[in-house]
C-alpha positions in Angstrom: 81.2 93.1 88.2 80.3 92.6 91.8 78.3 95.9 92.1 80.8 97.4 94.3 83.9 99.5 94.5 86.5 98.4 97.0 89.7 99.6 98.6 91.9 96.9 100.0 93.2 97.9 103.3 95.3 94.9 104.0 93.3 92.5 106.1 90.1 94.5 105.7 88.5 96.4 102.9 86.3 99.5 102.4 83.3 99.2 100.0 80.7 101.2 98.1 77.8 99.0 97.0 75.5 100.0 94.2 72.6 98.6 92.1 72.4 99.2 88.4 69.9 99.0 85.6 70.1 100.0 82.0 69.9 103.7 82.7 70.4 104.3 86.4 72.7 103.4 89.3 71.7 103.6 93.0 74.5 103.8 95.5 73.2 101.7 98.4 75.8 101.7 101.1 79.4 102.8 102.1 81.4 100.9 104.7 84.9 101.7 106.0 86.4 99.6 108.8 86.8 101.5 112.1 90.6 101.4 111.9 90.5 103.4 108.5 87.8 105.9 109.3 88.7 109.5 109.2 91.2 109.1 106.5 89.3 110.0 103.4 88.8 106.4 102.3 84.9 106.7 102.0 85.2 110.0 100.2 87.6 108.5 97.7 85.2 105.6 97.1 82.3 107.9 96.6 84.1 110.2 94.3 85.3 107.3 92.2 81.7 105.8 92.0 80.2 109.1 91.0 82.8 109.8 88.4 82.2 106.2 87.0 78.3 106.7 86.9 78.7 110.2 85.3 81.2 108.8 82.7 78.7 106.2 81.7 75.8 108.7 81.7 73.7 106.9 84.4 71.0 108.6 86.3 72.4 108.7 89.8 70.5 107.9 93.0 71.7 107.5 96.5 70.0 105.3 99.1 73.1 105.8 101.0 73.2 108.9 103.2 76.8 109.4 102.8 76.6 109.5 99.0 73.6 111.8 99.1 75.9 114.4 100.8 78.0 114.6 97.7 75.0 114.9 95.4 73.9 117.9 97.2 77.2 119.8 96.9 
C-alpha cells in the first residue's frame, strides 16, 4: 500500500522501497538502521520483496545496488 516493505525493530524500522506500474516493479532503496546492520535484516526484506514480485509476475528492476546483487545470483 505504501510502496514499501518494512520490518519493525522497536523504535526504528528497516525498509525496502519500490515503485510499481501495471507490469513492473523497481526496487528503489533499502535502509536498515545502524543498530540492526549485519544481522540479515536487509537480506530478509529483499528476499520477501523479490518473492512478492515473482509471485505477482512483475518484471523486476533494481535501482538499489543491494537488490541488484540478488538479481545477479
